[in-house]
N, C-alpha and C positions, 0 to 999 in steps of 0.2 A: 593266772593264764598259762597255758602250756606252750604257747607259741614262742619260738626262739627269737633272739634279737636280730639275727641275720634276716629272718623272714620279714620282720617288721620294717627293716630298712629297705627290703627289696620291693615289696608290694605297697603301693600307695592306697590311701583310703578312698573307697568308692563314694561317689556323691549320693546323697539321699534323694529318693524320688517318692512322690505321692502315690505312684502306681504300685509300689512294691510294699508289701505288708511287712512290718517289723515285729519280731517276737520280743515279748517282755519277760525277762528272766530274773530270777533271784540270784543272790551271791552264791548260794550253795549249789546252784545248778550249772554254774559256768564250767567247772572242771569236767562234768560228765557229758557236756554237749560237744559233739565232734562235728564241726562245720567244715572239715576238709573235703567232705564229699561234694560240697557245693562248688569247689574249685577244680578246674582241670589240671592245674599245675600244682605240684606239691609245695608245702609251706617251708621246706628246708632246702639248704644248699646241697645238691647231689653231686656236683662236680662233673655232670654230664651235659652234653649239648641240650639246650632247651627244647629243641625239636624232637629229641630222642627220649625225653623224660616220660612221654605218654606210651612208651612201648610196654607191652603186657608183661613180659618176663622181668623187666627192670622195675616196674611198679610192684610186682609181687615180691621181689627181693627187698625193695625199700620198706614195704609194709611189714614184712617179716622181721626186718631189723628193728623197726620201731616197736613192734609188739614185744620183741625180746628185751628191749630196754626197759619197758614198763614192767615186765615180769611174766608175760604170758608164755604158754607152751605152744610153740609153733615149730613145725619141722623145718630143717634147713633146706633152703631153696637156692639153686644155682642158676645162673644164666646159661643156657645151652650154647656150647661152642663146639666146633668140629674137633674130634680126638685125633691128634697127629702123632701120638706116642707109639702106636702099633703099626704104622705104615712100613717101618723098617724093622724086621725081626732081629737082624744081627748088627745092630747099630754099634754096640760096644766093640764087636770084633772088627768091624770095618773101620772104626774111628777110635783107635786106642788113645789113651791119654799119655802124651809125650811131653808134658810140661815139666820143666826143670827150673828151679829157682835161680834167677840171674844174679851175677855178682853186683851189678849196679842197676838202678832203676831205669837209666837210659841205656837201652841195649844197642840201638842204631838210630841214625838221624835221617834216614831216607823218607821221602814223601809217600803219601798214601798211593799216589798214582804210580810211583816206581815199584811199590811192593805188591800191589794188587794183580799186576800182570794183565793177561787177557781176561775180559769180562765174560766171554762166551764159554759155556761149558757143554761138553758133548753129552748126548743122551744115547739111548739104545739104537735108535735109527741111524745116528751118525757113526756109531761104532760098527754097525753092519756094513755101511757104505765104505768106511775106511778099510775094513778087512778085505772087502771085494776089490777095492782100488789097489791095495798092496799086492794081492794075489795076481792081478793082471800084469803088474809091473815087476814081478819077481824075476822075470827073465832079463830085464834090463838092469836090475840091481838098484833102481831108485825106489826107495821106500819113503812114505810120508808118515812122519810122526804125529802123535796126538797134539802136541803143542803147535806144530805147523798147521795142522788142520784147523784148530781153534783160532789161530791167528788170521788165517784166510777168511774164515767165516765171520770173524769180528770186523775185518776190513770191509767185507761186503755189506754188513749191517750198518756200519758207520756211513758208508758212501750213500746208501739208499736213504738213511735218515737225514743226511744233509741235502740231497738233491730232491727227494720226493718224501717230504715229512707227512703228507696226507695221502699216501698211497692206498691205505685201507678204505678211503672214501671214494675212490674211483670205481667206475662200473666195469671197465675193461682193464683189469690188473695185468693180464698177460701181455698186453700191448704197451702199457705204460711203464712196466718194470724196467729198471736200468739195464742196458745191454752190457756185454762183456768188454767191449771196446772202452767204454767209460770207466769200467772198473779198473782196467789195466792202466788207463791214463791217471787215475787217482793215486797210484803208488808213489811213495816218496823215498827218501834216503833211509828212513827208519826201518823199512821193510827189507828183509833179507832176500837173497836170490832164491832160496828154496820156496819162499811164499810166492814169489812171482812165477816159479816153475810149475807149481801145482794149482795155480789159480784157474787155469783153463779146465782142468779135470774136475775141480770141485764146483765150478759155477753152475752146471746143470742140476746138481744135487741141491745146492742152495736155492735155486730158482723154483724148483718143484716144491720144496718145503715152504717157501715164502708165499707161493700161490695157494697152497693148502691152508695156510693160516689166514687167508683172506687179506693179505697185504700187511698184516701186523708182524711184529718181530717174532722170530722163531722161539727165543727164550721168553718164558712168561715174566711179565713185569708187574709191578704194583698197580692195582686197579685205582685209577684216578678219574673220578667223574664218569665212569663207564655207564652207570645207570642214572642218567640225568633226569629221566622221567620218574624214577623211583628214588625219593630222597631218604628213605628209611633203610637203606641197605647198610648193615653194620660192618661189612667187609670192604668198604671203600675207604682208602687211606687218603690223607691230605685233602680233606673236604674243604671247600671254600666256605668261609663264613661271610654272610652278607651283613656288612656293617650298615647301620642306619645312617642315612645321609644327614649331615649336619644342617640344621635349619639356617637359612640365610635371611637375615633381616633386610629391611629396605636400605639401611645404611651400608651394609656390605655390598648390595647390588649397586647402589649409587657410586660407591668407591670403585668397584670394578668397572663400571661404565666410564667413569672419569679417567681411570687409568688407560682403558682401551682408546678413548678419544685422544688423550694426550699422546699415546703411542702412535696413533694414526696420523696426528698432526706432525709429529716428528718425522715419521716415515715420508709423508708427503713433502715436507720441507726439504729433507735430504734428497728426495727424488727431484724436486725442482732445482736444487743447487747443482746436482749432477747434470741435469738437462742444460742449465745455463753454462756450466763448464764445458759441456760438449759443444754447444753452439759457439762459445768463445774460441775453442780450439779449432773448429771448423773455419771460422772467420780468419783466424791466424793462418791456417793452412792456405786458404784462398788468397790471402794477402801475400804470402810467400810465393805462391805460384804466379801471381800477377807481377810481383817484383822480378822474379826469374824470367818471365816472358818479356818484360820491359828490357832487362839486361841483354837478353839474346837479340832482341830487335835492334838495340843500340849497337851491339857488336856487328850485326849484319850491315847496318848503315855505315859504320866506320870501314868495314872491309869493302863495301861498294864504293866509297869515296876514294880509298887508296887504289882500288883496281882501275877506276876510270880517271885517276889523277885529277880529282876535284879538290879545289882549294876553298877553304872556308874555315870559319870558327867552329870549334867542336864544343863550345860551352853548353849549347842546347842539348848535348848528349849526356850531360851529367846532372846530378841532382842539385837544384839551385834553391832548395827551400830555406837553407840557412841564410843565404845571401838576401833572399826576399824578406826574411824576418828582420835582419839587421837594417835593411833600407827603410822598413816601415817605422822604425823607432825615430822619434823627434830628435833633432840635434841637441846636444847638452848646452845649457845656458852658460854664458861666461861668468866666471866668479871674480868678484872684485878682490883687489889686493888687500884692502883693509876691512874686508867683511868679517864680522864676528859671528853672526848668526849663520851657521853652516847646517844645511838641511841634508841629512843622510837619506839616500834613496837606495832601494833594493835593485835586484837584477832587472825588474820590469820597469825601471825608471819612474816609480811612483813613491811619494813620501809615505812613511809609516802610517800617518793619521788618515791617509786616503782610504786605507782598508777598513777603518773603523766605521761603524754605522752611527750617523749623527742622530741626535734626539729628535730633531725636527722631521727627519726622514722617517724614523720609526713611528712617530705620532701620525705623520701623513699616511703611512701604510696602514696603520691601525684604523684611521678614519675611513680610508678608502675601502678597507675590508668590511667595516660596519655598514658603510653606505651600500656597498655591493650586496651585502646580506639583506638589507632592508629593501633594496630595489628588486632583488630576486623574490623576496616574500611578497612584495606588491604585485609583481608579475604573476606569481602563482595564484595569489588571491583573486586577481582580475580574471585569470583564465578559469578559475573555479566558479566565479560569479558571472560568467559570460551569459548574457540574455536576462540578467536580473538588474533592475534599477534600484540603486541605493539612495534613499531620500533622508538619510540621517543628517546630523548637523555638519559633520566633517567626513564626507564619504571618501573612500579610497579612490575610486574611479570617478572621473568627471561625468556629470549628468548630461544626457543628451537633451539640451534645451531648445533644439530646433522646432520641436512640435509643441513646446509649452506655450508659445505665443501665437499659435495658429488661429485661435478663436478671437483675438483682438482685432478690432476694426478702427481705422483712423477716421476721425470726424473733423471737418473743417467748416467754419462759419463763412457765410457770404452775406454781404450787405446789398440791399435793393438800391437801384439807381436813384439818386436824389432828384426830386422834381425841379422843374425850371423855376427861376426866381419870380416869373410873372404870376405864378399861381400863389394864391394866398394859402396859408397853412390850413385854413378851415375848408377851402374848396377842394373837392375831390377831383382827380385827373380825369374822371369819366364824364364830368359835367361839360367839358369843352376842350378844344385843342387836342382831341384824341388822335387825329390823323397825324399831327405834327410829332407827337410823342412816339408814334409807332416807328418812325424812321430814324429816331435818335439812337446813337450807339449806347450799349450797356457798358457801364464803367464798374469794374470789380476792384476790390481793395488789393487783391493778390491773386496771381495766377497759380492754379493748382499744379501745373507741370513744373513750375519753378520751385515749388516748395518740396523739401525733402520729406519722404514718407516717414522716416525715422524720427524727425523732429516734431511731428504732429502728435498731439495727445491721442491715445488709443483707449478704447473702452471695451469691456467684455461683460456680458450678462451671465450670471451664474446662480443656479437654484440650489439652495442649501437644505438643511433639514427642515421638515415641517412645511415645505413649500415656500420658504422665505426666499426673496429675490435679492441678489447682491449685484452691485455694479462695481467692477474692478477697473481701475484706470492706471495708466503709466505714461511716461514721457511728458510729464507736466513741467512747464517752464519754472525755473527757479527765480525767485524774486529777492533781490538784495534789499537790505534795510533803507538804502538811500533812495531807491526808486519806489518804495512803498507809498510815499506820500503823493507821488505824481499819478498813481494808478487810481482809477475811479472806483467807487464803492461797489459797483456791479461786478467789475472784474475781480476785485479783491474778495468778493464773497465766494468766488469759486474755490479759492484757496484758504477759506476760513479755517477749515478743520485739518489742513495739511501742515504739518510741522517739519519745516526744513531747516530750522535754525538749531544751532548748537549752543543756545544760551543756557546758562546754568539754571537749575530749578531751585527756587528759593524755598526754604522750609521755615514756616512761621512757628515760633515756640508757643506751645499751649500748656498751661498749668492744669494738669489733669486732677490735681488735688484742691482746686479752688472750690468755693461754695456753689458756683453756678454749674461747674462741670459735674460735681457730685450730685447736685439736685437733678440735673438732666439725665444722668445715667440711672439714678434711682427711680425716676418716673417713666423710664422707657417701657418697661414691661407691666407697669401698674395700669389698671383701668382708668378711664377719664373721670374727673371729679364732677360734681354738680355745677361748678362754675362754667364748665364748657357747654352746657345746655343753654340755648338762647330761647327765651319766651317770645311769643308774638308781640308783646308790648315792646320788648327790647329791640326786636327786629324793625318794627315800625319807627321807633325813635331813631335808630341808627340810619335808616333809609332817609328819613326826613333831614337829618343833619347832612347827609351826603348830597341831597338835592339842593339844599341851600348853598353848600360849598361849590357845587358845579354851576349853579345859577349865577353866583357871583363871578365865575370865570367864563360865562357865556355858553355853557353846555347844559345838557339835560339828560337825566337817566331814563332808559326805556321802561315802559310800564310793564308789569308782569304779564299782561295779556299779549302785548306785542312780542315779548321775548319768547312766549310760549308758541306763538304762530310761526315765528321764524325758525 
């Protein structure tokens, strides 16, 4: 391969693509293949700016040098540059060589600024103006030297550069240019009297030349970014190189964000502290003003008393806060002469252990804190569940049971009036003495009004799934075991299936491994055997035996026909 190592390190390998055709070469064909034409950038380090490598003359010079290295015959090619050797014909006569070998390498220790002198150099136009100026002032005898002229012009240039650095960008340069008054005010102690003397005469000449230059400096300077729209100008010096911006990762962005947040928090905290300090100082100032006002008023009261010869105590005119504090303290307890246990108290008359927090108090505060948190949570939960009824086992909010028993109706039994003893139990009251019974009072067992509505049993009819009818009851009277024997069977039948007792439920042990239990479980899912089928002869025999048994007891079985009719 003919490529250099530097080129291999500079250019990275391109990715393969299915859309690009690849050439298949043999080993003997590699040296003769020149793929440099496929690249716009040369494969070697040229030492020139990357944007200027595509220039025509530079590319021609590089190609010629490469061909010369291989051994080809190529004419020598130069990059065209302006020839400045023939601009001054008598250069050697005007600038003779006056260099002499110094005795030591360090000739003087002055700075560059001290040695360079004035940076402004006169040209032919300045020379003509200076000769005209000196000819006009020949009668007065005041002549301006070349050094003085250059110093004045340099002062004007420096002043404009400091006050109007962008004068060449202004549209009305004649109005914006610095006036003579500002130029004279800019003189300092370093300028001589001759410079100040000729400044007024030279100002008009400098102003005309600056306007003719379009606001730029009179002396030509190095071209720096003058052709911003044309980046291929080789005569521009100190060109800016655009460095590629470093890629910022998410981690760097996050760190920068955190630093900015932290800085903002610190600034806000400092601002809040300063605001608090300002408020404190304002309050202190107000307190001092109030104290001063009180003092002045007290002084006026004292003067008024003395003036009117008023007698009285002046204790109310003084601050009595200390005396009030001492009066509020309880009197000290008397100490016995033989007391051994002496309790030391502080300045606030409290024993040291009184300042310590007791364990019971800490536990109580902790429990109160938990309880308050639980109650706050319940209140929040109740507020969120407002309008929703909770029918769970342990609801947080109490249920509204006022409407739960609206459908219940109380039922009370009434007994008919007992017939008079003159009537037989078989005789009906309609058969006789009906007029006498009409006027007899009705006797009730209990008055309805005297009976509490809550103590009466109440019932409610409810329809369930599938149309099933349910009867719910409540407020049933409790029956104690002692009174159970005295209650009739009819009344007891009402509470037959109501269990109001707390008697223990007995469990009878069953041996699940016995032969009977095993046989029963084994035959539960098996089909019935032949012994279960009853033949007509067996049925007649069993029926006859049952009739004989009932006949002996005085009863009789119904016939099959009568049973069928019924």
